[in-house]
C-alpha positions in Angstrom: 113.0 86.0 40.8 116.3 84.6 42.0 116.5 83.9 45.7 119.4 85.4 47.8 122.0 83.1 49.2 120.5 83.6 52.7 117.0 82.5 51.6 118.4 79.5 49.8 120.1 78.4 53.0 117.0 78.9 55.1 114.8 77.1 52.7 117.1 74.1 52.4 117.6 73.9 56.2 113.9 73.9 56.8 113.4 71.2 54.2 115.7 69.0 56.2 113.9 70.0 59.4 117.0 71.2 61.1 117.7 74.1 63.4 120.8 76.3 63.3 121.8 74.7 66.6 121.5 71.2 65.1 123.8 72.2 62.2 126.3 73.8 64.7 126.7 70.4 66.3 127.7 68.8 63.0 129.9 71.4 61.3 131.1 73.3 64.4 130.5 76.8 62.9 129.2 79.2 65.6 125.4 80.0 65.3 126.1 83.7 64.9 127.9 83.0 61.6 125.2 80.7 60.4 122.5 83.2 61.2 124.6 85.9 59.5 124.8 83.8 56.3 121.1 83.2 56.3 120.4 86.9 56.7 122.9 87.9 54.0 124.9 89.8 56.7 128.6 89.6 56.0 129.6 92.4 58.3 130.5 89.9 61.1 133.2 88.2 59.0 136.8 89.2 59.1 137.1 89.1 55.3 136.2 87.4 52.0 138.1 84.2 52.7 136.4 83.8 56.1 132.9 84.3 54.8 133.4 82.3 51.6 134.8 79.4 53.6 131.9 79.2 56.0 129.4 79.5 53.1 131.0 76.6 51.3 130.9 74.3 54.4 127.3 75.3 55.1 126.1 74.8 51.5 127.8 71.4 51.2 126.2 70.3 54.4 122.8 71.3 53.1 123.4 69.5 49.8 123.1 72.7 47.8 124.7 73.0 44.4 128.0 74.6 45.4 128.7 76.0 41.9 125.4 77.8 41.8 125.9 79.1 45.3 129.4 80.4 44.6 128.3 81.9 41.3 125.6 83.8 43.1 128.1 84.8 45.8 130.5 86.2 43.2 127.7 88.2 41.5 126.1 89.6 44.7 128.8 89.8 47.4 132.4 89.2 46.4 132.7 92.6 44.8 131.7 94.3 48.0 134.4 92.4 49.9 137.0 93.2 47.3 136.1 96.9 47.5 136.3 96.9 51.3 139.7 95.1 51.3 141.0 97.6 48.7 139.9 100.4 50.9 141.6 98.8 53.9 144.8 98.5 51.9 144.7 102.2 51.0 144.2 103.2 54.6 147.1 101.0 55.8 149.3 102.5 53.0 148.4 106.0 54.0 149.1 105.1 57.7 152.5 103.7 56.8 153.3 106.9 54.8 152.6 109.2 57.7 153.6 106.9 60.5 156.7 107.9 62.5 159.4 105.3 62.9 161.9 105.9 65.7 165.3 104.9 64.4 168.7 105.1 66.1 169.6 107.9 63.6 166.6 109.9 64.8 167.5 109.3 68.4 171.1 110.5 67.9 169.9 113.5 66.0 167.4 114.4 68.8 170.2 114.0 71.4 172.5 116.2 69.3 169.9 118.9 69.0 169.1 118.7 72.8 172.9 119.0 73.6 173.2 122.1 71.3 170.2 123.7 73.0 171.6 123.1 76.5 175.1 124.2 75.5 174.0 127.5 73.9 171.6 128.1 76.8 174.5 127.7 79.2 176.6 130.1 77.1 173.8 132.6 77.0 173.4 132.3 80.8 177.1 132.9 81.4 177.2 135.8 79.0 174.1 137.4 80.6 175.7 137.0 84.1 178.9 138.4 82.8 177.5 141.5 81.1 174.6 142.3 83.4 175.1 144.3 86.6 176.1 142.1 89.5 173.5 140.7 91.9 173.6 142.2 95.4 171.5 141.1 98.3 171.8 142.8 101.7 170.6 140.5 104.5 171.3 143.0 107.3 170.7 145.8 108.1 167.3 146.8 106.9 166.8 150.3 105.7 166.0 153.0 108.4 167.2 150.7 111.2 167.3 152.2 114.7 170.2 151.0 116.9 171.3 151.8 120.5 174.8 150.3 120.0 177.5 151.9 117.9 178.7 148.8 116.1 176.7 147.5 113.1 177.1 144.1 111.5 176.6 144.2 107.7 175.9 140.9 105.9 174.9 140.0 102.3 175.8 138.2 99.1 176.9 139.0 95.6 178.2 137.2 92.5 181.4 135.3 93.2 183.4 137.2 90.5 182.4 140.7 91.9 183.9 143.0 94.5 181.9 144.7 97.3 182.6 148.2 98.8 180.9 149.9 101.7 181.4 153.6 101.7 184.3 153.0 99.2 186.0 150.5 101.6 186.6 147.1 100.0 185.1 144.2 101.8 186.6 140.7 101.8 184.2 138.1 100.2 183.8 134.4 101.1 184.3 131.8 98.2 180.5 131.6 97.7 180.1 135.4 97.3 178.8 136.1 100.8 180.3 138.7 103.1 180.1 140.0 106.7 181.8 143.0 108.3 181.3 145.4 111.2 180.9 149.1 110.8 181.5 151.8 113.6 178.5 154.1 113.7 178.4 157.8 114.7 175.6 159.2 116.7 172.7 160.2 114.6 172.1 159.2 111.0 174.5 157.0 109.2 174.3 156.4 105.4 175.9 153.2 104.1 176.6 153.0 100.3 177.0 149.3 99.5 178.4 148.7 96.0 179.0 145.5 94.0 181.3 145.8 90.9 182.0 143.0 88.4 184.9 142.6 86.0 183.3 144.7 83.3 182.9 147.6 85.9 179.1 147.0 85.9 177.8 148.3 89.3 174.9 147.6 91.6 174.5 150.1 94.4 172.2 149.9 97.5 171.8 152.5 100.2 171.1 151.7 103.8 170.3 154.3 106.4 171.0 153.4 110.0 170.2 155.7 113.0 172.4 155.3 116.0 170.7 156.6 119.1 172.6 155.7 122.3 170.5 154.5 125.3 170.7 156.3 128.6 172.8 153.5 130.1 175.3 153.8 127.3 175.4 157.6 127.7 176.0 157.2 131.5 178.8 154.8 130.8 180.3 157.1 128.3 180.2 160.0 130.7 181.7 157.9 133.5 184.5 156.9 131.1 185.1 160.5 130.1 185.2 161.7 133.8 187.6 158.9 134.7 189.9 159.8 131.9 189.9 163.5 132.8 190.5 162.6 136.5 193.5 160.5 135.5 194.9 163.3 133.4 194.5 165.7 136.4 196.3 163.4 138.8 199.2 162.9 136.4 199.6 166.7 136.2 
C-alpha cells in the first residue's frame, strides 16, 4: 500500500532523527506549514503554488525522490487545488458581473434625476399653494373672548399673495402676509367674519365672536361724558 506524502515526510524525518523545529532552523519554513504537510492538510496554504513550493523544499531537504513525491502530489492533491481555484475564479467572475461600479456617468445621471425630482416637487408645491384655499391663522382674538374695552386688536397671517377682509372691509397686509388692525366694538356680542381670498378666488373664512361688556368704571365715565355734553348744550341755548 502506497504511503501518503505526509507519512513519507514523517518517516524520512524520523530516520534522520530530526524534529520539525530542527528542520525549521535550516529551511526557514514555519512549523505550522511543516506539520500541515506531514498531516496531508493543505487547507492552511494560500494556493497550489504555495503548497507545492514548500513540499519541494521539504522533500529535497529530507533527500526524498522529488519526482516520486511530485507524482504522488499530482495524483492525490493537485486536482483538488485546481478545482478549488476554478471555483474561486467562478465566484470572482460572478462578483464582477453583479458588482456596482460608480462612474462619472452614473454620478451625473443620479444628479440629473435628483434635480428633476426637486424641480417637479417645487412646481407641485407651488401649484398646490396656488390652487388650494389660502392659509389663514388668527393670532388674536380667540373665539368667545370677553372684553371690557370697546377697541379690539386683530392680528394674524395669511399667504403673501392673498387678501384679507374683516366683515367685508379690506385689511392692509405686511410683506410677509401678516396683518394687524383695530376694530371698534359695540356693546354685547360682536361677530367678526375674517376672510382670506387668493388670486383664484379661493376662500378661507374664520369666525370670531367677541363679547364687549363695559366695566362699571367705563359706564360711569360714559355717563359723565354724556352729562357734560348735555350741560354744554343747555348753556349754549
